[in-house]
C-alpha positions in Angstrom: 106.4 72.1 71.5 107.9 72.9 68.1 106.1 73.3 64.8 108.4 71.5 62.3 106.4 71.9 59.1 103.1 72.8 57.6 101.4 71.8 54.4 98.5 73.9 53.0 96.0 72.8 50.4 93.5 75.4 49.1 93.7 77.4 52.3 92.8 81.1 51.4 95.3 82.1 48.7 97.5 79.0 48.9 96.7 76.3 46.4 99.5 74.1 47.5 102.3 75.1 49.9 104.9 73.3 52.1 107.0 75.1 54.7 109.6 73.6 57.0 110.4 75.8 60.0 113.4 76.7 62.3 113.1 76.1 66.0 113.8 79.8 66.6 112.6 82.8 64.5 110.7 82.3 61.2 110.2 85.4 59.1 107.5 85.5 56.3 108.6 88.2 54.0 107.0 89.7 50.9 104.8 92.4 49.4 101.4 93.2 50.9 98.7 90.8 49.7 101.1 87.9 49.0 99.7 85.8 51.9 102.0 86.4 54.9 99.1 86.9 57.4 97.3 84.0 55.8 100.2 81.8 56.7 100.1 83.0 60.3 96.4 82.3 60.3 97.0 78.7 59.3 99.2 78.3 62.3 96.6 79.9 64.5 94.1 77.4 63.1 96.2 74.6 64.4 95.9 75.9 68.0 92.3 77.0 68.0 90.6 74.9 65.2 89.4 78.2 63.7 90.7 81.2 61.9 91.7 84.4 63.8 90.0 86.5 61.1 87.2 84.6 59.4 84.6 83.1 61.8 82.9 81.1 59.0 85.1 78.1 58.0 84.0 78.0 54.4 85.3 81.6 54.0 88.8 80.2 54.4 88.5 77.9 51.4 90.3 79.1 48.3 88.0 80.7 45.7 86.1 78.2 43.5 87.3 75.2 45.5 85.3 72.9 47.8 87.7 72.2 50.7 90.9 73.2 52.4 93.3 71.2 54.5 96.2 72.2 56.9 98.6 69.4 57.8 101.4 69.9 60.3 104.0 68.0 62.2 105.1 68.9 65.7 108.0 67.8 67.9 107.0 67.3 71.5 108.8 65.4 74.3 111.2 63.9 71.7 108.3 62.4 69.6 106.7 63.6 66.4 103.0 64.4 66.3 101.0 64.9 63.1 97.9 67.1 63.0 95.2 67.5 60.3 92.6 70.3 60.0 90.2 69.9 57.1 87.0 71.7 56.0 84.9 70.5 53.1 81.7 72.2 51.9 78.6 70.7 53.5 80.6 68.3 55.8 81.6 68.3 59.4 85.0 69.9 60.1 87.7 67.3 60.7 90.5 67.8 63.3 92.9 64.9 63.9 95.7 64.9 66.4 98.3 62.1 66.5 96.0 60.0 64.4 93.0 60.4 66.6 89.9 62.4 65.6 88.3 64.6 68.3 84.7 64.0 69.3 84.5 67.7 70.4 86.8 70.3 68.9 87.0 72.0 72.3 89.1 69.0 73.5 92.0 70.4 71.5 92.1 73.9 72.9 95.1 74.4 75.2 97.0 71.5 73.7 99.1 73.9 71.6 99.5 77.2 73.5 99.8 80.2 71.3 99.9 84.0 71.5 99.3 86.2 68.5 100.0 90.0 68.3 98.4 91.7 65.3 97.9 95.4 64.4 94.1 95.1 65.2 94.9 94.3 68.8 94.5 98.0 69.8 90.8 97.2 69.4 91.0 95.4 72.7 91.5 98.8 74.3 89.4 101.0 72.0 86.4 98.9 71.1 83.4 97.4 72.9 83.6 95.2 76.0 83.2 92.1 73.8 86.9 92.5 72.7 88.2 92.6 76.2 86.1 89.6 77.3 87.3 87.7 74.3 91.0 88.4 75.2 90.7 87.1 78.8 88.4 84.2 77.8 91.0 83.1 75.2 93.6 82.9 77.9 91.3 81.1 80.4 90.2 78.6 77.7 93.8 77.7 77.0 94.5 77.4 80.7 91.4 75.4 81.8 89.3 73.0 79.8 86.6 73.1 82.4 86.2 76.8 82.0 85.9 76.4 78.2 83.1 73.8 78.7 81.2 76.1 81.1 81.6 79.1 78.8 80.4 77.1 75.7 77.4 75.8 77.7 76.5 79.3 78.9 76.7 80.8 75.4 74.6 78.0 74.0 71.9 78.6 76.6 72.1 82.4 76.1 71.5 82.0 72.4 68.5 79.8 73.0 67.1 82.1 75.7 67.5 85.1 73.5 65.7 83.3 70.7 62.8 82.6 73.1 62.7 86.2 74.3 62.6 87.4 70.7 59.7 85.2 69.9 57.9 86.5 73.0 58.4 90.1 71.8 57.2 89.3 68.3 54.0 87.6 69.6 53.6 90.1 72.4 53.2 87.2 74.8 55.4 86.5 77.8 55.8 83.2 79.7 57.9 83.0 82.9 57.4 79.3 83.0 59.2 78.9 79.6 62.1 81.0 80.8 62.5 79.3 84.1 64.6 76.3 82.9 67.1 78.6 81.3 67.3 80.7 84.4 68.0 77.6 86.6 70.8 76.5 84.3 72.4 79.8 83.4 72.6 81.3 86.9 75.1 78.8 88.4 77.1 78.9 85.2 77.3 82.7 85.3 78.5 82.6 88.9 81.2 80.0 88.1 82.4 82.1 85.1 82.6 85.2 87.3 84.6 83.4 89.9 87.1 82.1 87.3 87.5 85.5 85.7 88.2 87.2 89.1 90.8 84.6 90.0 92.5 84.9 86.6 92.8 88.7 86.9 94.3 88.4 90.4 97.1 86.4 89.0 97.4 88.2 85.7 97.6 91.8 87.0 101.0 91.7 88.7 102.6 90.2 85.6 100.9 92.7 83.3 102.0 95.6 85.5 105.6 94.5 85.4 105.7 94.4 81.6 103.9 97.7 81.3 106.4 99.4 83.7 109.2 98.1 81.6 107.6 99.4 78.4 106.9 102.8 79.9 110.0 103.2 82.0 107.9 103.1 85.2 106.3 106.5 84.4 102.7 105.5 84.8 100.6 103.5 87.3 98.2 101.2 85.5 95.5 98.8 86.6 92.7 96.5 85.3 89.4 96.3 87.1 86.9 93.5 86.4 83.4 95.1 86.0 80.5 92.7 86.5 76.9 92.9 87.7 77.1 89.2 88.7 77.2 89.3 92.5 75.7 87.7 95.6 72.2 88.7 94.6 72.6 87.5 91.0 70.0 84.7 91.5 67.2 87.1 92.3 68.5 89.9 90.1 68.6 87.7 87.0 65.0 86.6 87.5 63.9 90.2 88.3 65.0 91.2 84.8 62.2 89.2 83.1 60.1 92.1 82.1 63.0 94.1 80.9 64.3 91.1 78.9 60.8 90.8 77.4 60.7 94.4 76.3 64.2 94.2 74.8 63.9 90.8 73.3 67.2 89.6 74.8 69.0 88.8 78.0 70.0 92.0 79.6 72.0 90.8 82.6 74.7 88.2 83.0 78.4 87.5 82.4 78.0 88.3 78.7 77.8 91.9 79.8 81.0 91.9 81.8 83.8 94.3 81.0 87.4 94.9 82.0 88.3 98.6 82.8 91.8 99.5 81.6 93.1 102.4 83.7 96.2 104.6 83.7 96.5 106.9 86.7 92.9 106.0 87.5 91.6 107.2 84.1 90.3 105.0 81.3 93.0 104.3 78.7 90.2 104.0 76.1 89.2 107.6 76.5 92.3 109.4 77.8 95.2 107.2 76.8 97.6 108.3 74.0 98.2 106.1 71.0 101.5 105.1 72.5 99.9 104.3 75.9 97.3 102.1 74.2 100.0 100.2 72.2 102.0 99.7 75.4 98.9 98.5 77.2 98.2 95.9 74.4 101.8 94.7 74.2 101.9 94.3 78.0 98.5 92.4 77.9 99.9 90.0 75.3 103.2 89.4 77.0 101.4 88.7 80.3 99.2 86.2 78.4 102.4 84.6 77.1 104.0 84.4 80.5 100.9 82.9 82.2 100.6 80.2 79.5 104.3 79.5 79.7 104.1 79.0 83.5 101.0 76.9 83.4 101.9 74.7 80.5 105.6 74.5 81.4 106.5 75.3 77.8 106.8 78.4 75.8 103.8 79.1 73.6 104.2 79.7 69.9 104.4 83.5 69.3 102.9 85.0 66.1 103.8 88.6 65.3 102.0 90.2 62.3 103.5 93.3 60.8 104.9 94.5 64.2 107.9 96.3 62.6 105.6 98.5 60.6 103.0 99.2 63.3 105.2 99.6 66.5 107.6 102.5 67.2 111.3 101.9 67.7 111.1 101.8 71.5 108.6 99.0 71.6 110.3 97.1 68.8 113.6 97.3 70.7 111.9 95.9 73.8 110.6 92.9 71.9 113.9 92.4 70.2 115.7 92.4 73.5 113.3 89.7 74.8 114.0 87.6 71.7 117.8 88.0 72.2 117.4 87.1 75.9 115.6 83.8 75.0 112.4 84.8 76.7 110.4 83.4 73.8 110.3 80.0 72.1 109.4 79.5 68.4 108.5 82.8 66.7 106.7 83.4 63.4 106.6 87.0 62.1 105.7 88.9 59.0 107.2 91.9 57.3 106.7 93.5 53.9 110.3 94.8 53.9 112.8 91.9 54.0 115.8 94.2 54.5 114.3 95.6 57.7 113.7 92.3 59.4 117.1 91.1 58.5 118.6 94.2 59.9 116.7 94.0 63.2 117.4 90.3 63.7 121.0 90.1 62.5 122.5 90.3 66.1 120.1 87.8 67.6 122.0 84.5 67.7 119.0 82.1 67.9 118.3 80.0 64.8 116.5 82.0 62.1 114.9 81.3 58.8 113.6 83.8 56.2 110.8 82.8 53.8 110.6 85.0 50.7 106.9 84.5 49.8 107.3 86.1 46.4 109.0 82.9 45.5 107.1 79.7 44.6 106.1 78.0 47.9 108.3 74.9 47.2 111.4 77.1 47.1 110.9 77.9 50.8 110.9 74.3 51.9 
């Protein structure tokens, strides 16, 4: 799958813009604030039907405008496919692939495999468990449509159950009968999600370890452990939490509480890892994600790299550049505020390259 071109209308800071891409490396260059990351986000939107940074779609509409659109053309299996993403104030989001509008946006996830590496990715290591669940769920949803459906259903029921518990707390009145239907639906979904997360990690871990060993010159032993309270007794445990749920006004047990423990030499990387170790951990996570998607989809995912030359040290940059030179990646889109730096780093890589000077008018980059 190759992204041939993209046309933006009123998306973030782009009033109108049209970009035609190389099959190899595409570099978005220009001063900070010019819209380099916004352009990466538009490509991300094509894969996930949402922004990587703004969860509310209307926040991606250009200031004082009422809609945005992203149009793109892909080459896949020697045929051209057009895609449209459009958001208009007060109307349903429109996603159209090869001329067909989706009934459910989730049907599109996984059709365009994509991995994004951004400076904020160290939050996966440093921040709360939600960030780590989000990383692995992102991978699972791209790999398996059925998992996505189960996860969406579970989260929908969780939201409803929490709203009911909150109302119980406000009225100081509890009803087990009203909770029972949610229990009966959520328990099997939770067990299924737990099973899929365990299976994914079993396949993911050897690939991750290999990349980390390369990045750290084999100096450290790392591991990832799946931490969950969903087990053989989950059916009874979940129901036994009713009074605790009532007092807290929310669901206190379930797969939405899962975590992944990132360990180096048996110690948490979050607490004891150096900044360099945390960066290596994140890069290895992302590269393992890329490898698993490539193997499952039998195609190389699009790779988005935001500001990596500024945020990574020379050792990790050299590792990624070597992978680029060896042809490990497919189509790459990267940003850099210093054009001369990117051109220097990439000059010896023989794959097709294209540099976009975003300080120019967008039509000059076509």
